[in-house]
C-alpha positions in Angstrom: 51.7 99.3 64.4 53.8 102.2 63.1 54.9 103.0 59.6 58.2 104.7 59.3 58.6 104.5 55.6 60.1 107.7 54.2 61.5 108.5 57.7 65.1 108.6 58.7 66.8 107.7 62.0 70.3 108.5 63.3 71.1 105.9 66.0 74.2 106.6 68.0 76.0 103.7 69.8 74.1 101.3 67.5 76.2 98.2 68.1 75.0 97.6 71.7 72.5 95.1 72.9 69.6 97.5 73.3 70.5 99.6 70.3 70.8 96.7 67.9 67.2 95.9 68.9 66.3 99.5 68.1 67.9 99.3 64.7 66.1 96.1 63.9 62.7 97.5 65.0 63.0 100.7 63.0 64.2 98.7 60.0 61.2 96.5 60.2 59.0 99.5 60.4 60.5 100.9 57.2 62.9 103.6 58.4 66.1 104.5 56.7 69.0 104.7 59.1 72.5 106.0 59.9 74.0 103.7 62.5 77.1 104.9 64.3 79.4 103.2 66.9 83.0 103.3 68.1 83.4 99.7 66.9 83.7 100.4 63.2 84.0 96.9 61.9 81.2 95.7 64.2 78.7 98.3 63.1 79.6 97.9 59.5 78.9 94.1 59.7 75.7 94.7 61.5 74.6 97.2 58.9 75.3 94.7 56.1 73.3 92.1 58.1 70.3 94.5 58.3 70.4 95.8 54.7 72.8 94.0 52.3 71.9 96.4 49.6 73.0 99.4 51.6 70.0 101.5 50.3 68.3 102.1 53.7 71.2 101.5 56.1 74.5 103.3 56.2 77.1 103.0 59.0 79.9 105.1 60.3 82.6 104.8 63.0 82.0 107.6 65.6 83.7 108.3 68.9 80.9 109.9 70.9 83.4 111.9 72.9 84.5 113.9 69.9 82.1 116.6 68.8 83.5 116.7 65.2 82.7 113.1 64.7 79.2 113.5 66.0 78.8 116.5 63.7 79.9 114.3 60.8 77.3 111.7 61.5 74.5 114.3 61.3 76.0 115.6 58.0 76.0 112.0 56.6 72.3 111.6 57.6 71.4 114.8 55.8 73.5 114.0 52.7 72.2 110.4 52.4 68.5 110.9 53.3 67.9 114.6 52.9 66.6 115.1 56.4 66.5 113.6 59.8 63.2 112.6 61.5 64.4 110.7 64.5 67.5 110.8 66.7 68.2 108.1 69.3 71.2 108.4 71.5 72.4 105.1 72.9 76.2 105.2 73.1 77.1 103.9 76.6 80.0 102.9 78.8 79.4 101.0 82.0 82.6 100.2 84.0 83.0 99.2 87.7 85.0 101.7 89.7 84.7 103.0 93.3 85.0 106.8 93.7 87.9 106.6 96.1 90.1 105.0 93.4 88.5 106.6 90.3 91.0 108.4 88.1 90.3 111.7 86.4 90.6 109.8 83.1 88.0 107.3 84.1 85.6 110.0 85.2 86.0 112.0 82.0 85.7 109.0 79.8 82.5 107.8 81.3 80.9 111.2 81.2 82.3 111.8 77.8 80.6 108.8 76.3 77.3 108.8 78.3 76.6 112.6 78.5 78.9 114.6 76.2 78.0 112.5 73.2 74.3 113.1 73.8 74.9 116.9 73.9 77.2 116.9 70.8 74.8 114.8 68.7 71.7 116.7 69.7 73.3 120.0 69.1 74.4 118.9 65.6 71.0 117.4 64.8 68.8 120.4 65.8 69.2 122.3 62.5 68.4 119.3 60.3 65.6 117.6 62.3 62.3 117.8 60.4 59.3 119.5 61.9 57.4 116.9 63.9 60.7 115.0 64.6 61.6 113.3 67.8 64.7 112.7 69.9 64.9 109.8 72.4 67.9 109.6 74.8 68.6 106.3 76.4 69.3 107.0 80.1 69.2 104.4 82.9 67.5 103.5 86.2 70.9 104.4 87.6 70.3 108.0 86.8 67.4 108.0 89.2 68.6 105.7 92.0 72.4 105.9 91.8 74.5 102.8 91.3 77.1 101.2 93.6 80.6 101.2 91.9 79.1 103.2 89.0 78.9 106.7 90.3 80.4 108.2 87.2 77.8 106.3 85.0 74.9 107.2 87.3 76.0 110.9 87.3 76.1 110.9 83.5 72.7 109.3 83.1 71.2 111.7 85.6 72.6 114.5 83.4 71.0 112.9 80.4 67.6 113.0 82.1 67.8 116.7 83.0 69.4 117.6 79.6 66.5 115.8 77.9 63.8 117.7 79.8 65.6 121.0 79.3 66.0 120.4 75.5 62.4 119.5 75.2 61.5 123.0 76.4 63.8 124.6 73.9 62.7 122.6 70.9 58.9 122.5 71.5 56.6 122.5 69.6 58.7 121.7 66.5 60.5 118.6 67.9 59.7 116.3 70.8 62.4 115.2 73.2 62.0 112.2 75.6 64.1 109.7 77.5 63.9 106.1 78.4 65.4 104.6 81.6 66.0 100.8 81.2 66.6 98.7 84.2 68.0 95.1 84.0 67.9 94.3 80.3 69.3 91.0 79.1 72.4 92.3 77.3 76.2 91.8 77.6 76.5 95.1 79.4 75.0 93.8 82.6 76.4 90.3 82.7 79.2 91.2 85.3 76.5 92.7 87.5 74.3 89.6 87.2 77.2 87.3 88.2 77.5 89.2 91.5 73.9 89.9 92.4 71.6 88.7 89.6 69.3 86.5 91.7 68.7 89.1 94.3 68.0 91.8 91.7 65.6 89.6 89.8 63.9 88.8 93.1 63.4 92.5 93.8 61.9 93.0 90.4 58.1 92.7 90.5 58.0 91.1 87.0 60.6 88.5 88.3 62.7 88.5 85.1 65.1 90.5 83.0 63.8 92.8 80.3 64.4 92.0 76.7 66.1 94.5 74.4 63.2 94.5 72.0 60.9 95.6 74.8 63.0 98.8 75.1 63.1 99.2 71.4 59.3 99.1 71.1 58.9 101.9 73.6 61.5 104.0 71.7 59.6 103.4 68.5 56.4 104.5 70.2 58.0 107.7 71.4 59.1 108.5 67.9 55.7 107.7 66.4 52.7 109.9 65.9 51.0 108.0 68.7 53.2 109.9 71.1 52.5 113.3 69.4 51.6 115.0 72.7 54.3 113.5 74.7 57.5 115.5 75.4 59.9 116.1 78.3 59.0 112.7 79.8 61.0 109.7 80.9 59.6 106.2 80.5 60.8 103.6 83.0 61.4 100.1 81.5 62.5 98.0 84.4 59.7 95.6 85.3 58.9 97.7 88.4 62.4 97.5 89.9 62.5 101.3 90.1 59.9 101.3 92.9 61.2 98.3 94.8 62.8 98.9 98.2 
């Protein structure tokens, strides 16, 4: 559907369930990519799996909570591919914790990964993003509805949503900025939640199933494509209708 040959992508948090699908989708569409993740060996192995030659895929260990490492990932993209067309922020941390017993460190770590890293990487990418480029930030349904035992995560994702809309105003018309809010997507991240309340949540979902990572990846590819050239400051819900369920 889309041709991303000659285009470059920086994908943060690329070793996750959704982001691996994003990487595969963009690779199939012809894009060159810098893939970053805190799990250095994991992302290196995944990069070799996608592109054994290393010509179109390069990997880097990056801690999203450290601005200097986010800066370095953008420099690598520019050095390797000359420019940056797409930025997708997908680094995430989702841990159970009630507010009453949440430590300062747990709060800071979750906001650091899920919100600070988005800010750091977007800020670094702005000067090197090509005209007509696109940023897609991966938020969550939790950023709209809240989430029991995940207040820090929900607060961070709510911040991603408002950050994305605000940044879209700053970068228009040169660069578009949008977000996606996945719901229950079949990845390792949500397996603990499914063990506790999976059947009830699926029953509440009008589509009566979990989403697939590639279904999120295809929406992200659309948002980066010329087919979405008049779309900015928006959030696309990808949750089978669960967002509107009571």
